[in-house]
N, C-alpha and C positions, 0 to 999 in steps of 0.2 A: 108410161113412166106414172109412177105414184105421187099424188100432190101431196106436198109436207108444207108444215108450217114452221118455223124456228124460234124457239123461245128460252129464255133463261132457264135453267133448271133450278128446280127446289128443292127443299129437304125429303118431300114425298117421292122424288123421283130417284133418290138415290140407289135405290134397290135395283129398279127397272136400267137404271144407268150403268151399274154393276155389271148386272146380267148381261147387257150388251157387249160391254168390255170386255169381259171374260170369256164369252163366246169366242170374241175375234181374236183374243189373244191364244187361246186354245188352237185354234184353227191355224193360225201363223205358228205357233211351234210345231202343231202337225205336218204340216207342209215343210219343216226345216229352214222357217225363216227366222233372222236373227233379231229385228227390229226390237221384239219384247221378249221378256222373259218370263220364268214362273213368279218373280218377284216386283216385276213392272209391266202394265200400271198395275195398283191395287185400288181397294175399296178407300184407302186414305186419299189417295188422288182425286177420288171422285167428290171425297168430302171436300177437299182443300179446294177444288174449282166450283164447288156449290157455295163454301162460305166465302170465298173471293169474288165472287158473281160472274165467273169466267166460263161455268158450265152451260152448255146449250144443249137442248133436245131437240131433234127433227120429230113433229107429230104428224099423223094424218088427221082428215076431218074428224075422227071419233076421238083425237084425243091418246090413240095409242102410240107411243112412243117408238119410233123405228131407228133412231140414230141418235149418237153422242158425240160430241166434241169440247175442247177448252179452247175458247176463244178468247185470249188476253188483247186489251188494246193496250199493254204498257210495255210490248216489247219483248225480246228474249236474250238474256245474257251470252250464252253460246253463239248469237248470231252477231255480237260484235267482234268475233274472231274469224270471220269466214275466210277461208281459202278460195278466194276469188272475188267476185265483185256484184255488191246490190245492183239493183236497175237504178234504186233512189239511195241518195245519199244522206239525206236528211229528212225531217219529218216523222210524224207520227206511222207507225204502221200495226196491222192487227195481225196476230201468229194464231196458227192454228197447231195443235196437238189432240192425239189421243181420239182421232176420229175412227168411230167404229159404227158400223151400220148391224141392226138384229138380224142374225141367221136367216128368219122367215123373212124379212125384206131385201135379200140379196139381190143383185142384177135388175134391180126394178128402179135405178136412177136417184135413190137417195143420197149417196154420198155427193154426186153431182148438183144434186136440188140444193142442199146444204151450202156445200161450196157457194153457190149462186146465190142464195140468202145472206151467206157471209159476208159477200161482197157488199150487197146493199146495206146491210148493217155497219160495215167498215165505213162506208161512204156517210151514211147518217150520223157517224161517230167521228169525221173529219178524219178518218185517214187518207193516208196516200196510197197505200199498196197493201197488200197481204203478203206473207212470208209462210213458207212452211217447209218443211224437211220429212225425207222418208228415207227408208233403207233401199240400199241399189237392189235388191231382191222383192221388193213391193210392186210387182208388176201392173197391178189393178191400180194402185194409187199412181204409178209413173205413166199409165196410159189417159187416167182422168185428168191428171194436170195438163198433160200436154193437149186434150182435148178442149181443155176449157181456157187454153193460152198462158198459162203458168211457164216462166223462162228459167232453164236452170242458170243458175250463179253461181255454183262452186259447192264446196264441201262444209259442213259446220261438224264439230268434234264433241261429243260429250261422252262421259267416264265410261258407257257402254259401247261406244263405237262412233265411227264416222257416219255422217247421213250426209243424202243428197238434198241441197238448198234450193227452194224455187220461189220465185217474187212474180206478181202481176202489179202493173201499174193501174191504178183505180180513177 
């Protein structure tokens, strides 16, 4: 496993963050997965994440960016209408969106390490849980969430479709 550190992304990281997201988007589309599209995510999402201080990058000891995600501490509107039941009913939670790993760092434990760092970040920020959603066909994410103890809670809906929703108490 690669040793990584998680930090807030800066404007200087935007190009590399987009490179990682774009590569992941193309991998998903080439594999026939429908979670992301040619329109989403976009460089505008990265810019909004950075300006909103939700953009996080995973870096190795040399400072090379190996992964990207958005981790808002403010909740997710789509999660208010879950078809199912969250593990926690009240209290703040961290949400994870747009998680991607650099092509050169795939299958090295980067995404799992990012999630563990996000759990520590959430605890420090006073969050009670982490919530995340993914598409039915994102097998890698589904395996990782299961291995890290995230529990399936139901289905959330976006304009682009339904997603499986997960939560982990902290």
